[in-house]
Every structure is written in C-alpha cells, then in structure tokens.
C-alpha positions as CSV (number, residue, x, y, z in Angstrom):
1,M,-188.3,95.3,51.0
2,R,-186.4,92.0,51.5
3,A,-189.2,90.6,53.7
4,A,-191.7,91.5,51.0
5,L,-189.6,89.8,48.4
6,A,-189.3,86.7,50.5
7,I,-193.1,86.6,50.9
8,L,-193.5,86.9,47.1
9,V,-191.0,84.2,46.4
10,L,-192.8,81.9,48.9
11,V,-196.2,82.6,47.3
12,G,-194.7,81.9,43.9
13,L,-193.2,78.6,45.0
14,I,-196.6,77.5,46.5
15,A,-198.4,78.5,43.3
16,S,-196.0,76.6,41.1
17,A,-195.3,73.6,43.3
18,P,-196.3,70.0,42.3
19,P,-199.0,68.2,44.3
20,A,-198.2,67.7,48.0
21,H,-197.0,64.4,49.3
22,A,-196.1,63.0,45.9
23,Q,-192.4,62.0,45.4
24,F,-190.8,63.2,42.2
25,T,-187.3,62.6,40.9
26,L,-186.0,65.0,38.3
27,R,-183.0,64.3,36.1
28,L,-180.8,67.3,35.2
29,W,-177.9,67.6,32.8
30,Y,-175.5,70.5,33.1
31,S,-172.1,71.6,31.8
32,W,-171.0,74.0,34.5
33,Y,-167.9,73.5,36.4
34,G,-165.8,75.2,39.2
35,D,-167.7,77.9,41.1
36,A,-170.6,77.7,38.7
37,E,-171.1,74.0,39.5
38,L,-171.0,74.8,43.2
39,L,-173.6,77.4,42.7
40,L,-175.9,74.9,40.9
41,K,-175.5,72.4,43.7
42,Q,-176.4,75.0,46.2
43,W,-179.6,75.8,44.2
44,I,-180.5,72.1,44.2
45,T,-179.9,71.8,47.9
46,D,-181.9,74.9,48.7
47,Y,-184.8,73.8,46.4
48,Q,-184.9,70.3,47.8
49,T,-185.0,71.8,51.3
50,T,-187.9,74.0,50.3
51,T,-189.8,71.2,48.5
52,A,-189.1,68.0,50.4
53,N,-191.1,65.8,47.9
54,I,-188.6,66.5,45.0
55,V,-185.2,64.9,44.4
56,I,-183.0,66.3,41.6
57,Q,-180.4,64.0,40.2
58,A,-177.8,66.2,38.5
59,E,-175.2,64.8,36.0
60,F,-172.3,66.7,34.5
61,V,-172.1,66.4,30.7
62,P,-169.4,68.5,28.8
63,L,-171.1,71.1,26.6
64,Y,-169.3,70.0,23.5
65,E,-171.1,66.6,23.7
66,L,-174.3,67.6,25.4
67,R,-176.4,68.2,22.3
68,Q,-175.4,65.1,20.4
69,R,-175.7,62.9,23.5
70,F,-179.2,64.3,24.3
71,A,-180.3,63.7,20.7
72,S,-179.0,60.1,20.6
73,T,-180.3,59.1,24.0
74,P,-183.6,57.1,23.9
75,N,-186.6,59.1,25.1
76,A,-187.0,57.1,28.3
77,D,-183.4,57.7,29.3
78,R,-183.2,61.4,28.6
79,P,-183.1,63.9,31.4
80,D,-186.2,65.9,32.3
81,M,-184.2,69.1,31.9
82,F,-180.8,70.5,31.0
83,F,-178.9,73.8,30.8
84,A,-177.7,75.0,27.4
85,P,-177.3,78.2,25.3
86,S,-180.5,79.8,23.9
87,D,-179.2,79.7,20.4
88,W,-179.7,75.9,20.4
89,S,-183.5,76.5,20.8
90,G,-184.6,76.4,17.1
91,D,-182.6,73.3,16.2
92,L,-183.6,71.3,19.3
93,Y,-187.3,72.1,18.8
94,A,-187.2,71.5,15.1
95,N,-186.0,68.0,15.9
96,A,-188.7,67.4,18.5
97,L,-186.3,67.2,21.4
98,T,-187.6,70.0,23.6
99,A,-191.0,71.1,24.7
100,P,-192.7,74.5,24.1
101,L,-193.7,76.0,27.4
102,D,-196.2,78.8,26.7
103,V,-199.3,77.0,28.0
104,K,-197.6,76.3,31.3
105,L,-196.3,79.8,32.0
106,N,-198.7,82.1,33.9
107,A,-198.4,85.8,34.2
108,A,-196.6,85.7,37.5
109,Y,-194.0,83.3,36.2
110,R,-193.4,85.5,33.1
111,A,-193.2,88.7,35.1
112,Q,-190.2,87.6,37.1
113,I,-188.0,87.3,34.0
114,S,-187.3,90.3,31.7
115,E,-189.0,90.5,28.3
116,L,-185.6,90.6,26.6
117,A,-184.6,87.4,28.3
118,W,-187.9,85.7,27.2
119,Q,-187.3,86.9,23.6
120,T,-184.0,85.0,23.5
121,T,-186.1,81.8,23.8
122,R,-188.5,82.5,21.0
123,Y,-188.9,80.4,17.9
124,N,-191.9,80.3,15.6
125,Q,-193.9,82.2,18.3
126,K,-193.1,79.6,20.9
127,T,-191.2,79.9,24.2
128,L,-188.7,77.0,24.3
129,G,-186.9,77.4,27.7
130,V,-186.7,79.3,30.9
131,P,-183.9,82.0,30.8
132,V,-181.6,81.8,33.8
133,A,-178.8,84.2,32.9
134,L,-177.8,86.6,30.1
135,D,-174.8,86.7,27.9
136,G,-173.5,89.5,25.6
137,L,-170.6,91.8,24.8
138,V,-169.4,94.6,27.1
139,L,-166.4,96.9,27.3
140,Y,-163.7,96.0,29.8
141,Y,-161.0,98.4,30.9
142,N,-157.9,98.6,33.1
143,S,-158.6,101.3,35.6
144,A,-154.8,101.7,36.3
145,L,-154.4,102.8,32.7
146,V,-157.9,104.3,32.0
147,P,-159.3,106.3,35.0
148,A,-163.1,105.6,35.3
149,D,-164.0,109.2,34.4
150,T,-162.1,109.0,31.1
151,V,-163.6,105.7,29.8
152,A,-164.6,106.2,26.2
153,K,-168.2,106.9,25.6
154,T,-168.0,106.9,21.8
155,W,-166.5,104.5,19.3
156,D,-164.3,107.2,17.8
157,D,-163.0,108.2,21.2
158,L,-162.2,104.6,22.0
159,L,-160.2,104.2,18.8
160,D,-158.4,107.4,19.4
161,Q,-157.4,106.4,23.0
162,A,-156.5,102.9,21.9
163,G,-154.3,104.2,19.1
164,K,-152.1,106.4,21.3
165,T,-150.5,103.7,23.4
166,P,-147.5,102.3,21.4
167,D,-146.2,100.4,24.4
168,K,-149.6,98.8,25.3
169,I,-152.4,97.1,23.6
170,G,-155.0,99.8,23.3
171,L,-157.9,97.6,22.3
172,S,-158.4,93.9,21.7
173,M,-161.6,92.5,20.3
174,G,-162.8,89.5,18.3
175,V,-163.0,89.4,14.5
176,G,-166.0,89.0,12.3
177,F,-169.7,89.7,12.4
178,Y,-170.7,88.8,16.0
179,P,-168.4,91.4,17.7
180,T,-169.6,94.1,15.3
181,A,-173.3,93.1,14.8
182,G,-174.4,95.8,17.3
183,W,-173.3,98.4,14.8
184,L,-175.9,97.1,12.2
185,F,-178.6,97.5,14.8
186,A,-177.3,100.9,15.9
187,Y,-177.9,102.1,12.4
188,G,-181.4,100.8,12.3
189,G,-180.7,97.5,10.5
190,G,-182.3,94.2,11.1
191,L,-181.3,90.5,10.6
192,I,-183.9,87.8,10.9
193,D,-187.1,87.3,13.1
194,E,-188.2,84.4,15.1
195,Q,-190.2,82.9,12.2
196,G,-187.3,83.1,9.8
197,H,-188.4,86.2,7.9
198,N,-185.6,88.3,6.5
199,Q,-185.2,91.7,8.2
200,L,-182.0,92.6,6.3
201,T,-183.6,95.3,4.2
202,S,-181.8,98.6,4.9
203,E,-179.1,99.5,2.3
204,S,-178.2,102.6,4.4
205,A,-177.7,100.6,7.6
206,L,-175.6,98.0,5.7
207,T,-173.5,100.7,4.0
208,Q,-172.8,102.5,7.3
209,Y,-172.0,99.1,8.9
210,F,-169.5,98.1,6.3
211,T,-167.9,101.6,6.3
212,R,-167.3,101.2,10.0
213,V,-165.9,97.7,9.5
214,K,-163.5,99.0,6.9
215,N,-162.4,101.9,9.2
216,L,-161.7,99.5,12.0
217,Y,-159.6,97.1,9.9
218,D,-157.7,100.1,8.4
219,R,-156.7,101.2,11.9
220,S,-155.9,97.7,13.3
221,G,-152.5,96.4,14.0
222,G,-150.1,97.6,16.6
223,A,-152.1,99.0,19.5
224,I,-155.4,97.9,18.1
225,Q,-155.6,94.1,17.9
226,I,-158.4,92.5,16.0
227,G,-159.0,88.8,16.6
228,S,-157.2,88.9,19.9
229,A,-158.2,86.6,22.7
230,G,-157.5,89.5,25.2
231,T,-154.6,87.7,26.9
232,D,-152.5,91.0,27.0
233,F,-155.5,92.8,28.6
234,R,-156.0,90.1,31.3
235,V,-152.3,90.3,32.4
236,G,-152.5,94.1,32.7
237,N,-150.9,95.1,29.4
238,G,-154.0,96.5,27.7
239,L,-156.3,99.5,28.1
240,Y,-159.6,98.1,26.7
241,A,-161.1,94.7,25.6
242,I,-164.4,94.1,24.0
243,D,-165.4,90.6,25.1
244,G,-168.3,88.5,26.4
245,T,-169.8,88.4,29.8
246,W,-168.6,84.8,29.9
247,Q,-165.1,86.3,30.5
248,Y,-166.3,88.6,33.3
249,W,-165.2,86.4,36.2
250,E,-161.7,85.6,34.7
251,N,-161.1,89.3,33.8
252,R,-162.1,90.4,37.2
253,A,-160.1,87.8,39.0
254,M,-156.9,88.6,37.0
255,L,-157.2,92.4,37.0
256,T,-158.5,93.3,40.5
257,P,-158.0,95.9,41.9
258,N,-157.8,97.5,38.4
259,F,-160.8,95.8,36.9
260,G,-163.4,98.0,35.2
261,V,-166.4,97.3,33.0
262,A,-168.6,99.7,31.0
263,P,-171.3,99.8,28.3
264,L,-170.1,99.5,24.8
265,P,-169.6,103.0,23.4
266,S,-172.1,104.7,21.1
267,I,-171.4,104.8,17.4
268,D,-172.3,107.9,15.4
269,G,-174.6,109.0,18.2
270,N,-176.5,105.7,18.3
271,P,-176.4,103.1,21.1
272,W,-174.3,100.0,20.3
273,R,-176.8,97.2,20.7
274,P,-175.1,93.9,20.9
275,L,-176.6,90.5,20.3
276,V,-177.8,89.0,23.6
277,R,-178.4,85.4,24.3
278,S,-179.2,83.5,27.5
279,T,-178.6,80.3,29.3
280,L,-181.8,78.3,29.2
281,L,-183.3,75.6,31.3
282,Y,-184.7,73.4,28.6
283,I,-187.5,70.8,29.3
284,S,-187.2,67.6,27.4
285,A,-190.1,66.8,25.0
286,S,-190.2,63.3,26.5
287,S,-190.4,64.4,30.1
288,R,-193.5,63.4,32.0
289,Q,-192.7,65.9,34.7
290,M,-192.9,69.2,32.9
291,D,-194.7,71.0,35.7
292,V,-192.2,69.8,38.3
293,A,-189.3,70.9,36.1
294,L,-190.8,74.3,35.5
295,A,-191.3,74.8,39.3
296,F,-187.5,74.3,39.6
297,G,-187.0,76.9,36.8
298,R,-189.2,79.3,38.7
299,F,-187.2,78.8,41.9
300,I,-183.8,79.6,40.2
301,T,-185.2,82.7,38.6
302,N,-187.0,84.2,41.6
303,A,-185.6,87.5,42.9
304,T,-184.0,85.9,46.0
305,T,-182.1,83.3,44.0
306,Q,-181.1,85.7,41.3
307,T,-179.9,88.2,43.9
308,A,-177.6,85.6,45.4
309,M,-176.5,84.6,41.9
310,A,-175.5,88.2,41.1
311,K,-173.3,88.4,44.2
312,T,-171.1,85.6,42.8
313,G,-170.3,87.5,39.6
314,L,-170.7,84.3,37.6
315,F,-173.9,85.2,35.7
316,I,-175.9,88.2,34.7
317,P,-179.5,88.0,36.2
318,V,-182.6,87.8,34.2
319,N,-185.0,88.8,37.0
320,P,-185.5,92.6,36.9
321,N,-186.3,92.6,40.7
322,A,-183.0,91.0,41.6
323,V,-181.1,93.3,44.0
324,I,-177.7,93.8,42.4
325,E,-175.4,95.5,44.9
326,D,-172.2,95.1,42.8
327,K,-172.1,98.2,40.6
328,D,-170.2,96.4,37.9
329,I,-172.7,93.6,37.6
330,A,-175.5,96.2,37.7
331,T,-173.8,98.1,34.8
332,V,-173.6,95.0,32.7
333,A,-177.2,93.9,33.5
334,Q,-178.6,97.3,32.6
335,F,-176.7,97.5,29.4
336,L,-177.6,94.0,28.1
337,Q,-181.3,94.8,28.6
338,N,-180.9,97.2,25.7
339,G,-179.4,94.6,23.4
340,I,-181.0,92.6,20.5
341,P,-182.1,89.1,21.3
342,Q,-179.9,86.7,19.3
343,P,-182.2,84.8,16.8
344,T,-182.7,81.1,17.5
345,R,-183.3,80.3,13.9
346,P,-181.0,77.6,12.3
347,E,-180.9,79.9,9.2
348,L,-178.9,82.4,11.2
349,I,-175.7,80.6,10.2
350,K,-176.3,81.7,6.6
351,Y,-176.3,85.3,7.6
352,Y,-173.1,84.9,9.6
353,H,-171.3,83.3,6.7
354,A,-172.5,85.9,4.3
355,F,-171.5,88.8,6.6
356,Q,-168.1,87.2,7.2
357,G,-167.6,86.9,3.4
358,Q,-168.4,90.6,2.8
359,I,-166.3,91.7,5.8
360,D,-163.3,89.9,4.2
361,E,-164.1,91.6,0.9
362,V,-164.3,95.0,2.4
363,A,-161.4,94.8,4.9
364,I,-158.9,92.7,2.9
365,R,-159.8,93.0,-0.8
366,G,-160.9,96.6,-0.9
367,K,-164.5,96.1,-1.9
368,A,-166.6,99.3,-1.5
369,P,-168.9,99.3,1.5
370,E,-171.9,100.2,-0.6
371,E,-171.2,97.3,-3.0
372,A,-171.0,94.9,0.0
373,A,-174.3,96.3,1.2
374,R,-175.9,95.6,-2.2
375,T,-174.4,92.1,-2.3
376,M,-176.1,91.3,1.1
377,L,-179.4,92.7,0.0
378,D,-179.3,90.7,-3.3
379,Q,-178.4,87.5,-1.4
380,F,-181.2,87.7,1.1
381,A,-183.9,89.5,-1.1
382,P,-187.2,87.6,-0.9
383,E,-187.9,85.5,-3.9
384,T,-190.4,87.1,-6.3
385,P,-193.1,84.6,-7.3
386,T,-193.1,83.7,-11.0
387,P,-196.3,85.2,-12.5
388,K,-198.8,82.5,-13.6
389,A,-199.4,82.3,-17.3
390,T,-202.9,83.4,-18.3
391,A,-204.7,81.8,-21.1
392,T,-205.5,83.9,-24.1
393,A,-208.8,83.4,-25.8
394,T,-208.5,82.5,-29.5
395,K,-211.1,83.2,-32.1
C-alpha cells in the first residue's frame, strides 16, 4: 500500500513539475513558528531535493501584518505564494491580489484534496487557493475526569455532566455566533453561499437556534463557563472544552496522558456541524510562476506529505488518502469532513454582527427566540423590486 502511494505521488510530481533543466526561484511568505515552522522547512528541503531545478526562498511575516504588507507591496516585489486562512479569500480576490486556479487544476490534483476542503476556497465559483490543512471546533475532554466510554454524545448530556461538578469547570467554550453556528446548520438552517446569496431563510431553524442559545446562557456560570479561554481545562481543572483545532497541540501537550478529543455532541438528534475553514496556499495574481507554485502545492498535499504532517499533530490533513495512525487526529479529521465550509464572502461579517446582536438580546435582555428569528429574517430578507409604473391610456 505504501509502495503504491509512493508511486502515485511520484507520478503526480512528474505530471505537475515545471519544464526540466529550467531554474526557478519561488518566494514564499509564511506566519508559522515553532514546530510548524520546522515542518515547513522540512517540506521545502524535501521538495527541493525532489525537484533540483527549484529554489524556494521562505520569509517569515507575522500573520497580523501579512495581509496589509502583501497588499501594499508593489507587484514586482510580492511573493509568488503565501499561507493564510481561507476566510481571507474573498477580500484578497476582490482586490485583485490573488489568482483563481481553476484552469490550472486537473482532475488528479483535485482528487488528492477532499471536496469539503476545496469548498473552503470558493468565491464566486472560483477556486482561490490550495487547501493544506483544516480548522474547526471539536470537543476536548480530560480522560482522568471523564472516562472515554462516558464522553457525552448529546448536547443535553454534556450540559448535565458539566453542571454536576461544583469543584471543577464542567465546560468552557467561546461566546457568540462562531462557537454555536453548528446548531443553526444542525436544524437545517443556512447562512450565505459563495456568490453572496442569502441562505438565512428558515424561521424554524433560527427559532430553535436561539432557543438553544438562551438555554445555554441560562445555565452558564459556575461550572459552565461561557467566553472562557479554556485555561482551567488545560491545567487539568476542567472536564470539557469546546475549542478549535488550533489549540489541539497545546491541549495535548499540557494534558497528556489525560488528553481526549471527540466529535461535538449531537443536538436534538441532529449532528452538530461546525464551520470549517482551511489554511490555504495562495498564489499571487502578479506571479509569473503559477505552475511552479502549484506544483509545490501539489507536493505538500500529496498523501505521503500529509501522512507525515498528521503524525506531528500540528495540522488536520486535507488529503483523504493520508494514513492517519493517531486515533485522535483521525477522529478530528473525520468529524471536520462533515462540517460546513466557512463562507469566504466579505459580507459574512454582517451576519456575524447581526447574530451577535440577537444573541445578546435573547441571552441578556430576555428577547423571545421567535422574535429574534423574525428580526434576522427581516434584516436579511431579499429586497423586493419596486413595481414599474404602467402608463394608463387616456381618452
């Protein structure tokens, strides 16, 4: 099996490689540090060994300044490629900073990355980057306090378990729409599509969503901490934490041997479907070496490279053929594949602000969930065109 994978990877590299004997220099910006930076440098070393005609010059740029620096750098001085979150896609493309990739992606290239991962790159029916790793919310637990066979499978069970630990933090999770968005999708609701069309149309889903939000806030305080950073959980004083995969390595390092991770629990019999985004390899719109940059993207997403990446515990693979030996990483990878791709539309921020406003109304000011649902529907209802006046014949 491994030999077959190696042959497939080699064939893929040959098919996507730039012309032989040419010398190419690719410039790459990245924001990874620590073990993630070491992993990237290993990728570069391995790739340059495989393709001796390519040199990759990598430069660290802090994530908080990467977008602005990229936008303000003259075209000729921009890197050919850079790593950044998928939710930057729409804004970068709308400002003509990154290139659409569809015409360059053949079937074999697309097949080595899951469809969900590709969907995290979509904007106006265009693919705007190569997904490298997935991000989303999962359920962490302390196995010293919660044996694996008793981990909550439903949301109500989780709240019940969490509320019965007066000397511990039963549950810590973030506050607002993002941590709870999966409930809306669980009830059959939508948000916004890749072309900016409103999908927020189900009053029933919205009402059930806000009802659950109210219930959570009513029960919070004491053992159930809303808005917590999960510090108590990481030092062993908590049962559960709902947090992102970006905290996976830190949680595991601090809690081992009592670290546990599981899918988010179902809610009213429906799977909790969290928003999922990815880390993308973006290609600059000004790059003259798109094919060469895409060949590097193909290398870091092939099954062999993604298998090695999974072993580090730093990232969740996008390649469905990656061999994931670690059961915890495998659990997370499988769960995230059932999530909802986080929209790349700049308009998404309006939805976030609107949801947060209604969450505050319901949780703090006592607004009825059904009223909050109607408020959201009214705010995002499509505009009705004004009928054109018709001329009336006069005698």
